[in-house]
N, C-alpha and C positions, 0 to 999 in steps of 0.2 A: 345259172344256167348255161351250158357249153355250146358255142357256135360250131359249125361244122369245120372242116378244116379249111383251111385256104388252098385255093387252087393254083397252079402255077404255069404260065402261057410260055410258047415259045421263045417269047422275049424275056424271060425270066422275071415277068411280072407276077406278084402274089395278089390275089385277088380274095376279097373277103366279103362279107353280106354289104358292107357300106362302104369299104377303101380300095384301093388299089394301091399297092407298095410298089413302085418301079424305080429301078436303080436309078441313080444320076448320071448326067450327060456331063461331059466335061464344060459343054458350053452353061449349063445352068450354074456348075460352081462357078464358073469364071463370073456369071451374072451377079450371084449371091456375093462373092468376094468385093468386086466392084460397086455393089449397091445398085444395079440396074434393074428395074421393075420388070414383070412379067403381068400380062393380062390374065396367066394362070395360075397365079398366086393370091391367097386369101389377102387381103389388105394388111394384116399384120404378120403375113411371112415375108424374108424370113427372120426367126428369133435369134439370138445374139449364138446359141448353141449350135444353130443352122451357119451361121459364118464362121464358127470356129471349124467346125468340121471339113465345110467347103474348101476353107484355107489348108488343110491338112490332107488333101488328096494327092498333091504332087509327091509329100515325102511318103503317102501310104497308097500307090496305086491300086493294091489289092481292093481296098474300100469301093472301088468302083465296079468291081465284080459283082457277079450272082451271089455271092456270100459277104457282102460288103454291106455299104449304107444304100438306103431307099429314101425316096420322097414319098410322102402319104398324102395320097389324092383322094378327096372326098368325091364318091361315085356319083351321087345326085348333081353336084355343081361343076365337078371335073377341076376344082380349085386344089393346089397344093397347102395342106395345112399344117405339114409338119415334117419332121424327119426321123426316122432310127436308123440303127445299125448295128453291125457286128464287127466289131474291132478284129479282123483276119488277118493273119492266120491263127488257128486255135494254139493254145501251148497245152501240153499233154491231155488233149482231148477235151479242153474246155475253150469257150470263146465268150467274150464280153457282149452284152448287149448294150444299148443306149437308146433313149427316145425323147421326143419333144413334141407336143403339141402347142399352136400358135393360143393366145389367152382367148380370142374369139370362138374356138372351137374347144375348150375344155369342159368337161363336166358331161360330156357324151358318149365316155366310153371308148373313144377312138384310141386312147393311148393302149389300153387293153386289148384292144380288139387288133391292133397291130403288132403288139408285143407277142401275144399268142401265137398269131401266123408266122412270123419271123422266126421264133423259138423252135415252132414247129419243122420249120423248115430247115433251119440250121441243123438240128437234130437228125435229120436223112442224110448228111454227110457223112461220108465213112468214117473220118477221123475226129468226129466230133461226138462226145456222151453227154456232155452238160454244157449250158448256155448259163451264163452267171451275169447277176448286176450288182452294183454298188450305190447304195443312197445314202444321200447326208440325212442325218438324223432328223433336222428342221424341216423334212419334204415329206408329211405324211400322207400326202395324196400319191406320190410314188411307190410308198408299201403298197397302198391300197391296189395300185395296178399290177403291181408285181404278183400280189397274192391273189388278184384275179384272174390272172393270166397262167395260173398253175404253179408259180415260183414260191421256194419254201424258205422262208429265213433261216441263215445257219449260223449266222455270226454277227457280232457286234463289237466293233474296236473304234476307240476314239469317237469320232463323231460320226462314224459311217456303219450302215448295217448291208450285210452280204447278204444275196438271195442267189439260189440257182434252181435250175429244173433239170432234171435228167432223162434219158429214157425211159428207164422205168418207172419215173414218174409219171410220163407221158402215156406209158401202156396202160396205169390204172386208173386213168379218168375215164 
């Protein structure tokens, strides 16, 4: 079942049925890197991947923009339950996406819902025709997330599988 497309607000938030995808602030990145807790975070946020991304914002300022990385906020609780992002800028019309949900919120479909919404948003950029993702083979849950979000498996090399979704794929759904 396909959910309605995400909608964007004036602040570049993407809102889905159950989530708000909001761009990171530099203060949030500093808090994550500095291991400072926020009352607005799920008990197990940030995960290691969130710490890695927050630590890279200084080297990649575009990741803090509208087409960059976002916090995944559960609408019911208002808590940050993960993050996802586009590794901006695109290269030859393709941009990579990555995502992670904290362990306490996995199995609820949040990763799929967030990934679908951000991929659809990315494909609205005039210089993007493909969103891709790389998944390590021992991570079958991530395979399912991407497939449910409309991505197609396109290649497997070594220990990774590559997935993508393109504007024509989106039009056929």
